[in-house]
C-alpha positions in Angstrom: -1.9 -40.0 36.7 -3.1 -42.9 38.7 -6.1 -44.2 37.9 -8.3 -43.2 41.1 -6.6 -39.6 40.1 -8.4 -39.4 36.8 -11.7 -40.4 38.2 -11.7 -37.3 40.9 -11.0 -34.8 38.4 -14.0 -36.7 35.7 -16.0 -36.4 39.1 -15.1 -33.1 39.4 -15.7 -31.7 35.7 -19.1 -33.3 35.9 -19.8 -31.1 38.9 -18.9 -27.9 36.9 -21.1 -29.3 34.2 -23.9 -29.4 36.5 -22.9 -25.7 37.7 -23.5 -24.8 34.5 -27.2 -26.4 34.3 -28.6 -24.8 37.6 -27.8 -21.2 36.7 -30.7 -19.4 36.3 -31.6 -21.4 39.6 -30.0 -19.4 41.2 -30.3 -16.0 39.1 -33.5 -16.1 40.2 -32.0 -16.2 43.6 -32.0 -12.0 45.3 -29.7 -12.8 48.1 -28.3 -16.3 49.8 -29.6 -17.1 53.6 -25.5 -16.0 55.5 -25.9 -17.6 58.6 -22.7 -16.3 60.7 -20.3 -17.0 63.7 -17.1 -16.7 65.6 -14.7 -20.1 66.0 -13.9 -21.2 68.5 -10.4 -20.0 67.5 -11.2 -16.5 66.8 -12.2 -16.2 63.5 -15.6 -14.7 61.8 -17.3 -17.6 60.1 -19.8 -16.8 56.8 -21.7 -19.8 55.2 -24.2 -20.5 52.7 -25.7 -23.7 52.6 -26.5 -24.5 48.9 -27.3 -28.5 47.8 -27.7 -28.4 43.9 -24.1 -29.6 43.3 -21.8 -31.7 45.1 -19.1 -29.1 45.9 -17.8 -26.8 48.4 -16.3 -23.4 47.6 -14.0 -21.7 50.7 -12.2 -18.7 51.1 -10.0 -17.0 54.5 -9.4 -13.9 53.5 -6.7 -11.9 56.2 -6.0 -8.4 56.2 -2.6 -8.7 54.6 -2.9 -6.8 51.4 -0.5 -4.5 50.5 -1.0 -1.5 52.6 -0.1 -3.5 56.2 3.3 -3.9 54.6 6.4 -1.8 56.6 7.6 0.5 55.5 10.1 0.3 53.3 8.8 -3.1 52.5 6.1 -3.1 49.5 5.8 -6.2 47.9 6.4 -8.9 51.3 2.4 -9.0 50.2 2.8 -10.4 47.7 5.6 -12.5 47.8 4.1 -13.7 51.5 0.7 -14.7 49.7 2.5 -16.4 46.3 4.9 -18.5 48.7 2.0 -20.6 50.6 2.4 -23.2 48.8 5.8 -23.4 48.2 6.9 -26.0 51.0 5.1 -26.2 54.1 6.2 -28.9 56.5 6.5 -31.8 55.9 6.1 -31.4 52.0 8.1 -29.3 49.2 6.8 -27.5 46.3 6.1 -30.6 43.9 4.4 -33.2 46.5 1.7 -30.1 47.4 1.0 -29.8 43.3 0.7 -34.0 43.1 -1.2 -33.4 46.7 -4.4 -30.9 45.1 -4.0 -32.7 42.0 -4.7 -36.1 43.9 -7.9 -34.1 45.9 -9.1 -33.1 42.3 -9.6 -29.5 44.9 -8.2 -26.6 42.8 -6.9 -23.9 45.0 -6.7 -20.3 44.7 -6.5 -16.9 45.8 -4.2 -13.5 45.8 -3.4 -10.0 47.5 -4.9 -6.8 47.0 -4.6 -3.5 48.7 -7.1 -4.7 52.0 -6.5 -8.2 52.1 -4.7 -11.8 51.3 -6.5 -14.6 50.6 -6.6 -18.7 50.5 -9.6 -20.0 47.9 -10.6 -23.8 47.6 -13.5 -25.4 45.7 -13.4 -28.9 46.3 -15.4 -31.9 45.8 -18.3 -32.3 48.8 -17.4 -35.9 49.4 -15.7 -37.2 52.5 -12.6 -38.8 51.6 -12.1 -35.5 49.2 -12.8 -33.1 51.2 -10.8 -33.9 54.3 -8.3 -34.3 52.3 -8.1 -31.0 50.6 -9.0 -29.5 53.9 -6.2 -30.7 55.8 -3.9 -29.7 53.0 -5.2 -26.4 52.9 -5.4 -26.2 56.7 -1.2 -26.9 56.7 -0.9 -24.3 53.7 -1.9 -21.3 56.1 -0.8 -22.0 59.2 2.8 -24.1 58.7 4.5 -22.2 55.0 8.6 -22.5 55.1 9.2 -19.9 52.6 11.9 -21.9 50.3 15.0 -19.7 50.5 14.7 -20.6 46.5 11.2 -20.3 46.1 11.7 -16.5 47.1 14.6 -15.9 44.7 12.8 -17.3 41.9 9.7 -15.6 43.0 11.3 -12.1 43.5 13.4 -12.9 40.4 9.8 -13.4 38.5 8.5 -10.2 40.2 11.0 -8.1 39.3 11.2 -9.0 35.5 7.1 -9.0 35.5 7.6 -4.6 37.0 11.0 -4.3 34.5 8.3 -5.0 31.5 5.4 -3.2 33.1 7.7 -0.1 33.9 8.0 0.6 30.1 4.6 0.8 29.1 2.3 3.8 30.0 -0.7 2.5 31.3 1.4 0.7 34.1 3.5 4.4 34.2 0.2 6.4 34.4 -1.7 4.1 37.0 1.5 4.1 39.4 1.8 7.9 39.3 -1.9 8.1 40.0 -1.9 6.2 42.9 1.5 8.1 44.3 -0.4 11.2 43.7 -3.9 10.7 45.3 -2.6 8.8 48.3 1.2 10.5 48.6 2.5 8.6 52.2 -1.1 6.8 52.8 -0.1 3.2 53.2 -2.3 2.9 49.9 0.6 4.7 48.4 3.2 2.4 48.7 4.5 1.2 45.2 6.7 -1.5 44.5 9.6 -1.6 43.4 12.7 -3.2 42.7 14.3 -1.8 44.6 12.0 -2.9 47.5 11.6 -6.3 46.2 15.3 -6.9 46.2 15.6 -6.4 49.8 12.9 -8.7 51.2 13.9 -11.4 53.4 12.5 -14.6 53.9 12.9 -13.3 57.7 10.5 -10.3 56.7 8.0 -13.2 55.0 8.0 -15.3 58.2 7.3 -12.4 60.6 4.8 -10.6 57.9 3.2 -14.5 58.1 3.1 -14.6 62.1 1.5 -10.9 62.5 -1.4 -11.1 59.8 -2.1 -14.6 59.1 -3.9 -15.2 62.6 -7.2 -16.6 63.3 -8.3 -13.8 65.1 -8.4 -11.5 62.3 -9.9 -13.9 59.5 -13.0 -14.3 57.9 -13.8 -17.5 56.2 -16.7 -17.8 54.0 -17.8 -21.0 53.0 -20.8 -21.8 50.3 -22.0 -25.5 49.0 -22.8 -28.5 49.4 -22.1 -28.8 53.6 -24.1 -28.5 56.6 -24.2 -25.6 59.5 -22.5 -28.5 61.7 -20.1 -29.8 58.7 -19.1 -25.7 58.7 -18.0 -25.1 61.9 -16.1 -28.2 61.9 -14.7 -26.5 58.7 -14.4 -23.4 59.5 -12.0 -24.6 62.8 -10.1 -27.3 61.0 -9.1 -24.3 58.4 -7.7 -21.4 61.5 -7.4 -23.8 64.4 -3.7 -24.1 63.8 -3.2 -20.5 63.7 -1.9 -18.2 66.1 -4.6 -16.9 67.9 -3.5 -12.4 67.1 -6.1 -9.9 66.8 -7.1 -7.7 63.7 -4.7 -4.8 63.3 -5.1 -1.7 64.4 -7.5 0.5 61.7 -6.5 2.1 59.0 -6.4 5.9 58.7 -8.4 7.8 56.2 -6.0 9.8 53.0 -5.7 13.3 53.2 -7.2 14.4 50.2 -4.9 15.8 48.0 -4.9 19.0 46.6 -5.9 20.1 43.1 -3.0 19.0 40.4 -1.6 17.7 37.0 1.7 16.3 36.1 2.7 14.5 33.1 4.8 12.0 32.8 7.1 11.8 29.9 6.7 8.5 27.5 7.5 7.8 23.9 4.5 6.6 23.4 1.5 8.0 20.5 -0.9 7.6 22.7 -1.9 9.9 26.2 -2.9 7.6 29.3 -4.4 10.0 31.2 -6.1 9.1 34.9 -8.4 11.7 36.8 -9.4 11.4 40.1 -9.1 11.4 43.8 -9.4 9.1 47.0 -13.4 7.9 47.3 -15.0 5.5 49.1 -15.0 2.9 52.1 -16.9 -0.4 51.5 -19.2 0.8 54.6 -19.2 4.1 53.3 -22.7 6.2 54.2 -22.7 7.6 50.8 -22.3 4.6 48.3 -25.1 4.0 47.2 -25.8 7.3 45.8 -22.0 7.4 44.6 -22.8 3.9 42.8 -25.4 4.6 40.8 -24.6 8.1 39.8 -21.0 6.9 38.7 -22.9 4.3 36.1 -24.5 7.3 34.3 -21.2 9.3 34.5 -18.5 6.4 33.5 -19.6 3.3 34.4 -22.2 2.4 32.5 -20.5 1.6 28.9 -22.1 2.8 26.1 -25.2 4.8 27.6 -22.7 6.7 29.8 -22.4 10.5 29.5 -19.0 10.5 28.8 -18.4 7.5 26.8 -21.2 9.8 24.5 -19.3 13.0 24.9 -15.0 12.3 24.8 -15.9 8.7 22.6 -18.9 9.2 20.7 -19.5 13.6 19.8 -15.9 14.2 19.8 -13.6 11.1 18.8 -11.2 11.6 21.2 -10.9 8.2 22.8 -11.8 4.5 22.5 -12.6 4.7 25.5 -12.8 6.1 28.7 -14.6 5.4 31.9 -15.3 6.4 35.5 -14.4 4.6 38.7 -14.7 4.0 42.0 -13.1 1.6 44.2 -14.2 1.1 47.5 -11.5 0.5 50.2 -11.5 0.1 53.9 -10.9 3.2 53.9 -11.3 5.4 50.4 -10.4 3.2 47.9 -9.9 5.7 44.8 -12.7 7.2 42.4 -11.1 7.5 38.7 -11.4 8.9 35.5 -9.6 7.0 33.0 -8.9 7.5 29.2 -6.4 7.3 26.5 -6.1 9.7 23.6 -3.3 10.6 21.0 -0.8 13.4 22.4 -1.4 16.3 20.2 -5.5 16.1 21.3 -4.6 15.0 25.5 -5.3 18.8 26.3 -8.7 19.0 24.4 -9.4 15.3 26.0 -8.8 17.0 29.3 -10.9 19.6 29.1 -14.1 17.9 28.1 -13.4 15.0 30.4 -13.2 18.1 33.5 -16.5 20.0 31.5 -18.2 16.8 31.4 -17.5 16.5 35.5 -18.3 19.5 36.2 -21.8 19.4 34.6 -22.5 16.1 36.4 -21.6 17.1 40.1 -23.5 20.2 39.6 -26.7 19.3 38.0 -26.6 15.4 38.8 -28.4 13.3 36.2 -31.0 13.5 34.4 -34.6 11.3 36.0 -34.5 9.7 32.7 -30.6 8.3 32.8 -31.1 7.8 36.6 -34.6 5.2 35.9 -32.2 4.2 33.0 -28.9 3.4 35.3 -31.7 1.8 38.1 -33.5 -0.5 35.9 -30.6 -1.9 34.6 -28.7 -2.4 37.6 -31.4 -4.0 39.7 -32.5 -6.0 36.0 -28.5 -7.5 35.9 -28.2 -8.4 39.7 -28.9 -11.4 39.4 -26.3 -12.7 37.2 -24.0 -11.9 40.0 -25.2 -14.4 42.2 -25.1 -17.2 39.3 -22.6 -19.5 40.7 -21.4 -20.3 44.1 -18.2 -18.6 42.9 -20.0 -15.8 42.7 -21.6 -15.5 45.8 -18.5 -17.0 47.7 -16.9 -13.5 46.5 -19.6 -10.9 47.4 -20.2 -13.4 51.1 -16.3 -13.2 51.5 -16.4 -9.0 51.1 -19.6 -9.1 53.1 -17.7 -10.8 55.8 -14.3 -9.3 55.3 -15.4 -5.5 55.6 -17.8 -6.5 58.4 -21.4 -5.6 56.5 -24.8 -5.7 57.1 -25.4 -10.0 56.5 -28.3 -8.8 54.4 -26.5 -6.6 51.5 -27.2 -8.8 48.8 -31.0 -8.8 50.1 -31.2 -5.3 50.3 -29.0 -4.4 47.3 -31.7 -3.7 44.7 -33.9 -1.7 47.3 -30.6 0.4 47.9 -30.3 1.2 44.5 -33.8 2.1 43.5 -34.5 4.2 46.6 -31.7 6.7 44.8 -32.9 9.5 44.0 -31.4 12.7 41.3 -30.8 15.1 44.8 -28.4 12.3 46.4 -26.9 11.3 44.0 -26.1 15.4 43.2 -25.7 16.1 46.7 -23.1 12.9 47.2 -21.1 14.0 44.2 -21.2 17.7 44.9 -19.8 16.9 48.3 -17.5 13.8 47.8 -15.8 15.3 43.8 -14.1 18.3 44.8 -12.2 20.7 41.9 -10.0 21.5 44.6 -9.0 17.8 45.5 -8.8 16.6 42.3 -5.3 15.2 40.4 -4.8 14.5 37.0 -1.7 12.2 35.4 -0.9 12.2 32.3 1.8 9.8 31.1 3.0 9.3 27.5 2.3 10.8 24.1 5.2 12.7 23.6 5.3 10.3 20.8 2.8 11.7 18.7 4.4 13.9 16.0 1.6 17.1 16.0 2.3 16.8 19.8 6.0 17.5 19.7 5.2 20.5 17.1 2.1 22.0 19.3 4.8 22.3 22.6 3.3 21.2 25.6 0.1 23.8 27.5 0.2 24.6 31.0 -2.1 21.4 31.3 0.2 18.8 30.5 3.2 20.4 31.7 6.4 18.9 32.9 4.9 20.1 37.0 5.4 16.3 39.3 7.3 14.6 36.8 8.3 11.6 37.9 7.0 8.3 40.3 
């Protein structure tokens, strides 16, 4: 490492130390001032100016997640994103890595169901900032997807998937996703076969169609002015095809009630129960969010933990969650238990859910949940990176700019009746799907045989 690069890395480390020192100051801010505009390229830009540290955090998001993969090519979104820094016009992978190190920057990101992102953290000083931005713009606009890098990443992905498919938790998660989403884009599962079919031409085509300025959302947080932020957004997106946002994803159809067992020689049964839940802009978002804290999202204070773990000892961990997406992301209750007691654990979990849907939380439970969520809210904004994640989410999903400002008030406004009403309408017994993977290695379960609740209907993925 040369002396110049060492100095840059030292400056970056000092900035990170300073970040920790001012965390409390950030925590006191209820919500940052988000400025928004549309760049000449067509990209939507969301900017928060903060001068506490000589750093800039940037995230560029595209509707290029797994749900947008063409039929039969599940995995193309992840491979496209992972190979953005494997080669660009005029630079190979090693040269890109060295250039990133020379600037002292950090480049990251990833892909999920809805989006693919490229993130950048850089010093705000002119030389380092401009070098990092120039390289990042090229990563976005001119990736070459070298064939040898594709083969390497394909092999790595296949090896990781083969290993994951030996584990009952992965099997349960995949079986659950398939069961609740069916043929919906959210139900596309990456398989060894789909990975083997992906070609370099498909990566090039997916990048050209999905990584466009007209569909991009750029979040910028840090030590720059509005005019500098405007130039940053333009520089990052000007080299992209103009394009437009893709067609809206269809809402998923609600599944019919079902219980499925997937055999696996593990002593522990991994259980997932639920259905499609809520979107990011769902009108029931806050009643369901607060209610879920009481049901199973609040850790040791939740009903599911008290009833399933503490009183009965059926599971070490049990939870419920809503995972909001562009359209209805999953509502899921998850737990692991011995195969011999899977049926009893399921019956109890169902009973706790049924009671909560019918009656909602008590006034005391609801107030405790709201107090915890509101009092802990500042910790969600105690660093530039956390602020960036929220600003990027607000921008990508088109949420109101005051979403962070109004979060505490909207949580505080939730009532027992609102929770009960939302859960009774949205969590319907006739749509509840349960997947049980494993537990077949528990000798007691094998001796007792299987009950209808853990039948082999729907076996496999």
